[in-house]
C-alpha positions as CSV (number, residue, x, y, z in Angstrom):
1,M,28.7,-12.4,-15.0
2,Y,30.4,-9.4,-14.1
3,Q,32.4,-7.6,-17.2
4,S,34.2,-4.4,-17.6
5,T,36.0,-3.1,-20.0
6,F,38.8,-0.6,-20.6
7,N,41.7,0.0,-23.5
8,I,45.9,-0.2,-21.3
9,K,48.4,2.0,-23.5
10,A,51.6,0.5,-23.1
11,K,55.5,1.5,-24.0
12,A,56.8,1.2,-27.9
13,P,57.6,-0.7,-29.4
14,F,55.9,-3.8,-29.0
15,D,54.5,-6.0,-31.3
16,F,50.8,-8.0,-29.0
17,D,50.9,-11.2,-31.6
18,L,54.8,-11.9,-31.4
19,S,54.7,-11.3,-27.9
20,S,51.8,-13.7,-27.4
21,R,52.7,-16.3,-29.5
22,I,54.8,-18.0,-26.3
23,F,51.0,-19.0,-25.4
24,S,49.5,-20.6,-28.7
25,N,50.1,-23.8,-27.7
26,G,48.6,-23.1,-24.1
27,D,45.2,-24.5,-22.2
28,K,42.6,-23.3,-23.2
29,N,41.3,-23.2,-19.7
30,I,44.0,-21.2,-18.2
31,K,46.1,-19.1,-20.9
32,K,46.0,-19.1,-24.4
33,Y,46.7,-17.2,-27.5
34,A,44.3,-17.4,-30.2
35,N,43.2,-15.3,-33.4
36,N,44.8,-12.2,-32.3
37,H,42.9,-12.9,-28.9
38,F,45.3,-13.6,-25.6
39,W,43.0,-14.8,-22.3
40,Q,44.5,-16.4,-18.4
41,A,42.0,-16.9,-15.8
42,I,44.2,-14.8,-12.4
43,N,43.5,-14.4,-8.9
44,I,43.6,-10.2,-7.7
45,K,42.7,-10.2,-3.7
46,Q,41.2,-14.0,-3.4
47,K,39.2,-13.0,-5.8
48,P,39.2,-14.8,-9.6
49,M,38.8,-13.6,-12.5
50,L,39.2,-14.0,-16.4
51,L,41.4,-11.5,-18.5
52,Y,40.5,-10.9,-22.3
53,I,43.2,-8.7,-23.6
54,E,43.3,-7.6,-27.7
55,S,45.6,-5.8,-29.5
56,V,43.9,-2.2,-30.5
57,G,47.0,-0.3,-30.6
58,E,50.1,-0.8,-33.7
59,V,53.8,-1.2,-32.8
60,E,54.8,2.2,-32.7
61,N,51.5,3.3,-31.1
62,P,50.8,0.1,-28.8
63,E,47.1,0.3,-27.0
64,L,45.4,-3.4,-25.3
65,R,41.9,-3.4,-24.7
66,V,40.8,-5.6,-21.5
67,S,38.2,-7.2,-21.1
68,V,37.7,-8.5,-17.0
69,G,35.4,-11.1,-16.1
70,S,34.1,-12.5,-12.7
71,K,31.2,-13.8,-11.3
72,D,30.5,-11.4,-8.6
73,E,30.8,-7.5,-9.0
74,L,34.8,-5.7,-8.5
75,S,35.9,-3.5,-6.1
76,Q,37.8,-0.5,-7.5
77,D,39.8,-1.7,-5.5
78,I,40.2,-4.9,-7.7
79,L,39.4,-3.2,-10.9
80,N,42.4,-0.8,-10.2
81,S,44.5,-3.3,-9.6
82,V,43.8,-5.3,-12.7
83,P,46.1,-2.6,-15.6
84,Q,49.4,-3.7,-13.1
85,M,48.7,-6.7,-13.6
86,V,48.1,-6.5,-17.7
87,H,51.2,-4.7,-17.5
88,K,53.2,-7.5,-15.5
89,I,52.2,-10.2,-17.7
90,F,53.5,-8.5,-20.4
91,N,56.1,-6.1,-19.8
92,L,54.2,-3.5,-21.2
93,G,56.3,-0.3,-19.3
94,L,59.6,-1.8,-21.0
95,D,61.1,0.4,-23.1
96,L,63.4,-1.5,-25.4
97,H,64.7,1.0,-27.4
98,P,67.8,0.7,-25.3
99,F,68.2,-3.2,-25.2
100,Y,68.5,-2.6,-29.2
101,E,70.8,0.1,-29.3
102,A,73.3,-2.3,-26.3
103,I,73.2,-5.0,-29.3
104,K,73.8,-3.5,-31.4
105,S,77.3,-4.2,-32.5
106,D,76.5,-8.0,-32.1
107,D,75.9,-8.6,-35.4
108,T,74.2,-12.3,-34.5
109,M,71.6,-10.5,-31.6
110,A,70.6,-6.9,-34.1
111,R,69.5,-9.3,-37.5
112,I,67.0,-11.3,-35.0
113,T,66.4,-7.9,-33.0
114,G,65.5,-6.2,-36.4
115,K,63.1,-9.7,-37.2
116,L,61.6,-10.1,-33.4
117,Y,60.8,-5.7,-33.2
118,G,58.6,-5.1,-31.2
119,L,59.2,-8.5,-28.9
120,K,58.6,-8.5,-24.8
121,N,59.6,-11.0,-22.9
122,P,56.3,-12.1,-20.6
123,S,56.1,-12.6,-16.8
124,T,54.2,-14.4,-14.4
125,P,51.6,-12.6,-11.9
126,T,53.5,-13.1,-9.4
127,L,56.5,-14.2,-8.3
128,F,55.5,-17.3,-6.4
129,E,54.3,-18.4,-9.3
130,A,57.2,-18.7,-10.9
131,I,59.1,-20.5,-8.6
132,T,56.6,-22.8,-8.5
133,D,57.0,-23.5,-12.3
134,S,60.8,-23.3,-12.2
135,I,60.5,-26.2,-9.6
136,I,58.5,-28.4,-12.1
137,E,61.0,-27.7,-14.8
138,Q,64.2,-29.3,-12.8
139,Q,65.6,-31.7,-14.8
140,I,62.6,-32.4,-17.0
141,S,61.5,-31.7,-20.3
142,L,59.4,-28.6,-21.2
143,K,56.9,-30.9,-22.5
144,A,56.0,-32.7,-19.2
145,A,56.6,-29.8,-17.1
146,H,53.8,-27.8,-18.6
147,S,51.5,-31.2,-18.6
148,I,52.5,-31.1,-14.7
149,G,52.1,-28.0,-14.4
150,N,48.5,-27.9,-15.3
151,R,47.4,-30.8,-13.7
152,L,48.1,-28.5,-10.4
153,I,46.0,-25.8,-11.7
154,K,43.3,-27.3,-12.7
155,Q,43.1,-29.6,-9.5
156,F,44.2,-26.8,-6.7
157,G,43.7,-23.4,-8.4
158,S,40.7,-21.0,-8.4
159,C,38.1,-22.2,-11.1
160,I,35.6,-19.2,-13.0
161,Y,32.8,-19.7,-15.3
162,S,32.4,-17.8,-18.4
163,Y,29.6,-18.9,-21.1
164,G,29.6,-21.9,-19.8
165,Q,33.4,-22.5,-19.7
166,K,36.0,-23.7,-16.6
167,Y,39.0,-21.4,-16.8
168,Y,41.5,-22.5,-14.1
169,S,43.9,-19.8,-11.9
170,Y,47.1,-20.5,-10.8
171,P,46.5,-21.6,-7.6
172,S,48.3,-19.8,-3.9
173,P,50.7,-20.0,-1.4
174,E,47.7,-20.8,0.7
175,D,45.8,-23.6,-1.7
176,L,49.0,-25.7,-1.6
177,A,50.6,-25.3,1.9
178,H,48.4,-27.9,3.6
179,L,47.8,-30.2,0.8
180,D,48.5,-34.3,1.5
181,L,52.1,-34.8,0.1
182,E,50.2,-37.9,-1.9
183,K,47.2,-35.3,-3.8
184,L,50.9,-33.0,-5.2
185,R,52.2,-36.4,-6.7
186,K,49.1,-36.9,-8.0
187,C,49.6,-34.1,-11.0
188,G,53.1,-35.8,-11.5
189,L,55.1,-34.4,-9.6
190,S,58.3,-36.6,-7.8
191,Y,58.6,-37.1,-4.3
192,R,61.1,-34.6,-3.4
193,K,59.2,-31.7,-5.8
194,A,55.7,-31.8,-3.5
195,E,57.5,-31.2,-0.7
196,Y,59.7,-28.2,-2.0
197,I,56.4,-26.7,-3.3
198,R,53.8,-27.8,-0.9
199,D,57.4,-26.3,2.2
200,L,57.4,-22.9,0.3
201,S,54.1,-22.1,0.2
202,L,53.7,-23.3,4.3
203,N,56.8,-21.1,5.3
204,I,55.3,-18.3,2.5
205,I,52.0,-18.3,4.6
206,N,54.0,-19.4,8.5
207,K,55.7,-15.5,7.1
208,E,59.1,-17.7,7.3
209,V,59.5,-16.5,3.3
210,D,59.1,-13.1,2.3
211,L,58.7,-13.4,-1.1
212,K,57.9,-9.3,-1.3
213,S,60.6,-8.1,0.7
214,L,62.7,-10.1,-1.3
215,Q,61.3,-8.0,-4.6
216,K,62.7,-4.6,-2.7
217,M,66.2,-6.1,-2.7
218,S,68.6,-3.8,-5.3
219,T,70.9,-6.2,-7.8
220,T,69.3,-9.9,-8.8
221,Q,72.1,-11.5,-7.3
222,E,71.3,-10.4,-3.9
223,M,67.7,-11.7,-4.9
224,I,69.4,-15.2,-6.4
225,D,71.3,-15.6,-3.1
226,E,68.0,-14.9,-1.0
227,L,66.3,-17.0,-3.2
228,T,69.3,-20.0,-2.7
229,K,68.7,-20.1,1.1
230,I,65.3,-21.8,0.9
231,R,65.0,-25.9,0.4
232,G,64.8,-27.0,-3.7
233,I,66.2,-23.7,-5.0
234,G,69.6,-23.4,-6.4
235,I,70.9,-21.3,-8.9
236,W,69.3,-22.0,-12.6
237,T,66.0,-22.5,-10.3
238,A,66.4,-18.8,-8.6
239,E,67.4,-17.3,-12.4
240,L,64.5,-19.0,-13.5
241,A,62.2,-17.6,-11.4
242,L,63.6,-14.0,-11.6
243,L,63.7,-13.8,-15.4
244,R,59.9,-15.0,-15.3
245,G,58.8,-13.7,-12.2
246,L,60.2,-10.5,-11.3
247,C,61.4,-9.3,-15.2
248,R,64.9,-9.3,-14.0
249,L,66.5,-8.9,-17.5
250,D,70.1,-9.8,-16.1
251,A,69.4,-12.8,-14.7
252,I,70.5,-16.1,-17.6
253,P,69.5,-19.3,-16.3
254,A,73.0,-21.0,-17.8
255,D,72.6,-24.1,-16.5
256,D,69.9,-24.6,-18.5
257,I,70.2,-28.2,-21.6
258,G,67.9,-26.2,-23.4
259,L,69.6,-22.6,-22.8
260,Q,72.8,-23.7,-23.8
261,R,71.8,-25.8,-26.9
262,V,69.9,-22.8,-28.5
263,I,72.7,-20.2,-27.8
264,A,75.7,-22.8,-29.1
265,H,73.0,-22.9,-32.4
266,F,73.6,-19.1,-32.8
267,Y,77.1,-18.9,-31.7
268,H,79.1,-22.1,-31.4
269,D,78.0,-23.3,-35.2
270,D,75.6,-25.7,-32.6
271,K,78.8,-27.3,-30.7
272,K,78.0,-28.3,-27.3
273,I,78.9,-25.5,-25.0
274,S,79.2,-26.1,-21.2
275,A,77.7,-23.3,-18.3
276,E,80.5,-20.8,-18.1
277,E,81.0,-20.7,-21.9
278,V,77.1,-19.3,-22.0
279,R,77.9,-16.6,-19.0
280,E,81.0,-15.4,-21.2
281,I,79.3,-15.3,-24.5
282,A,75.8,-13.1,-23.0
283,S,78.9,-10.7,-21.1
284,S,78.5,-8.8,-24.0
285,W,74.8,-8.6,-23.7
286,G,75.4,-7.2,-20.0
287,K,72.6,-6.6,-17.9
288,W,70.3,-7.3,-20.6
289,R,71.6,-10.5,-20.8
290,G,68.5,-12.5,-19.9
291,L,66.4,-10.7,-22.4
292,A,68.8,-11.1,-25.3
293,S,68.4,-14.8,-24.5
294,Y,65.1,-14.7,-24.5
295,Y,64.9,-13.0,-28.4
296,L,67.0,-16.4,-29.5
297,I,64.7,-19.2,-27.6
298,V,61.8,-17.2,-29.7
299,A,64.0,-16.6,-32.7
300,E,64.8,-20.5,-32.8
301,L,61.4,-21.3,-31.9
302,M,60.3,-19.3,-35.1
303,D,63.2,-20.0,-37.3
304,I,64.9,-17.3,-37.6
């Protein structure tokens, strides 16, 4: 196996362990964090590879050591793309200081950010992956969605072997565009979701949907408006996909029942709240409302 190793600096503060724990329950053959190491199979320009990442720095002087493993030697062009991908996955370029400054008058958020100092929200390698995951998660539990998503990846994604172990990267639109719907349904998808994902993939290949041009839009609302023109994508799906896939930190999926419950726990004495109330509470976080909601989710997971 061909392997290359290099170091990447990140914008401080960045707590690699804290930011990676969200992957602790991941599938070890897809992506996972354990024993201070994170690994994930990815595709860059149709070349499957395995990223193996560890921290060699500190929160205020963060640095990652990245090892890239692949079956074949990778071109310099592809190797040059790897740091960009790692930056995206861990949001390494995000400066958290303006966020901490913006929410310091909110006692709850100030307390939580103090305990989660250096936490950065992860992103998916591609917007397509974020949209597909968000479609899968529509109206089902996260546990069920992750199970379906993992089956989709293992069934249709690229496979790479490393030291006798198989690793699977997320399928591309090309992998899914021409599949029989029944093959997708065997992953656990409903007929309608299988149709949404297959048709989205086909439309991307046929250039009827251009996710790259969408990323050039100046505002998150413009992106939401464009995404919701696609069959199967409503406002919740668009907001979630933009937060995960493009790190649009002003996007907040207020219709999400889980997020409503988390915000109600911290701000409404656990009394049920509506999407409108979520948006009202989040308005005080300004352009950071998506990131703030992520901090609340992690705080609940860690029992803070």
